C-alpha positions in Angstrom: 0.0 0.0 0.0 1.4 3.4 -1.0 0.3 6.5 0.7 -3.5 6.6 0.9 -3.9 3.7 -1.6 -5.8 0.6 -0.4 -6.2 -2.8 -2.0 -9.7 -4.0 -1.3 -10.3 -7.8 -1.2 -14.1 -8.1 -1.5 -13.9 -11.8 -0.7 -12.4 -11.0 2.7 -14.7 -8.1 3.4 -17.7 -10.3 2.5 -16.4 -13.2 4.7 -16.1 -10.8 7.7 -19.6 -9.4 7.2 -21.2 -12.8 6.7 -19.4 -14.6 9.6 -22.2 -15.0 12.1 -19.6 -16.1 14.7 -18.8 -12.4 14.9 -21.8 -10.8 16.6 -23.3 -7.8 14.6 -23.1 -5.7 17.8 -19.3 -6.4 18.0 -18.8 -5.3 14.4 -20.9 -2.2 15.1 -18.7 -1.3 18.1 -15.5 -2.1 16.2 -16.3 -0.5 12.8 -19.0 2.0 13.5 -21.3 0.3 11.0 -24.9 -0.1 12.2 -25.9 -3.5 13.5 -29.1 -3.4 11.6 -27.2 -2.8 8.3 -25.0 -5.9 9.1 -28.0 -8.0 10.0 -29.8 -7.0 6.8 -26.8 -8.1 4.7 -26.5 -11.3 6.6 -30.2 -12.1 6.1 -30.2 -11.2 2.4 -32.4 -8.2 2.8 -29.6 -6.0 1.5 -27.1 -6.8 -1.2 -23.4 -6.8 -0.4 -22.7 -5.3 -3.8 -24.7 -2.2 -2.8 -22.5 -1.3 0.2 -20.9 2.1 0.0 -17.2 2.1 -0.9 -16.6 4.0 2.4 -18.1 1.1 4.3 -16.1 -1.5 2.4 -12.9 0.5 3.0 -13.6 0.7 6.8 -13.9 -3.1 6.9 -10.8 -3.6 4.8 -8.8 -1.3 7.0 -10.0 -3.3 10.1 -8.8 -6.5 8.4 -5.5 -4.9 7.3 -4.9 -3.8 10.9 -4.8 -7.4 11.9 -8.2 -7.7 13.6 -9.3 -10.7 11.6 -7.3 -13.7 10.4 -8.1 -15.9 7.5 -7.0 -19.5 7.7 -6.9 -22.8 5.8 -7.4 -26.2 7.5 -4.0 -27.9 7.2 -4.5 -30.1 10.2 -4.2 -33.4 8.4 -1.3 -32.4 6.2 0.6 -31.0 9.2 0.0 -34.2 11.1 1.2 -36.3 8.1 4.3 -34.1 7.5 5.3 -34.1 11.2 5.0 -37.9 11.3 7.1 -38.2 8.1 9.8 -35.9 9.6 9.8 -37.9 12.8 10.2 -41.1 10.8 13.1 -39.6 8.9 11.3 -39.9 5.5 12.0 -36.3 4.5 15.2 -34.4 3.5 15.9 -30.7 3.8 13.6 -30.0 0.9 10.2 -31.2 -0.3 8.4 -30.8 -3.6 5.1 -29.1 -2.9 2.0 -28.9 -5.1 -0.3 -25.9 -4.7 -4.0 -25.7 -5.3 -6.0 -23.0 -7.0 -5.7 -19.4 -5.9 -7.6 -18.8 -2.6 -9.0 -15.3 -2.6 -9.3 -15.2 1.2 -5.7 -16.4 1.8 -4.5 -14.3 -1.1 -2.3 -17.2 -2.3 -2.4 -20.8 -3.6 -2.5 -23.2 -0.6 -0.3 -26.3 -0.4 -2.4 -29.4 -1.2 0.2 -32.1 -1.4 4.0 -32.8 -1.1 6.5 -35.2 -2.4 9.8 -36.4 -0.9 11.7 -36.4 -4.2 11.4 -35.1 -7.8 11.0 -38.7 -9.0 7.7 -39.1 -7.1 5.9 -36.2 -8.7 2.8 -37.3 -10.6 2.4 -36.5 -14.2 0.6 -33.2 -14.6 1.5 -31.9 -11.2 3.5 -28.7 -11.0 5.7 -28.9 -7.9 8.1 -26.4 -6.4 11.2 -27.3 -4.3 10.9 -25.7 -0.8 12.7 -26.2 2.4 10.8 -28.7 4.5 10.9 -26.4 7.5 9.4 -23.5 5.4 6.6 -25.8 4.2 5.7 -26.8 7.8 5.9 -23.1 8.9 3.6 -21.9 6.1 1.0 -24.6 6.9 1.1 -23.9 10.6 0.8 -20.1 10.1 -2.2 -20.5 7.7 -3.7 -23.1 10.0 -3.5 -20.9 13.1 -7.3 -20.9 13.9 -7.8 -24.6 13.5 
């Protein structure tokens, strides 16, 4: 972000507004957006697309300030990789395969990994990454789970 520029991720803004685990009264207090407006959007009485840009920017800034974390459930993959490391099946590097771009994460999540280049399935595009970095990325993105 340069100066007053802001990149708005509408997927993230939408997810915050629609997350009923966050009470509307809390968002009202945090963001200054009326609880009734939030409730109408959640109930489908008001379209997300019709929100004022100013409102969307307030929510995006709140997200950018670190008040909401987006995560990806890596629980099983982390468990598998930690077991593989403990058994000595991995080297310093792994070959990881990423899935489609995830708008909320703002990146392509890791969906699989291989121990060596020879194991990579036909059609899979894999990148060579330090094993420790793979585990750290998954744990960081898995922080809520």
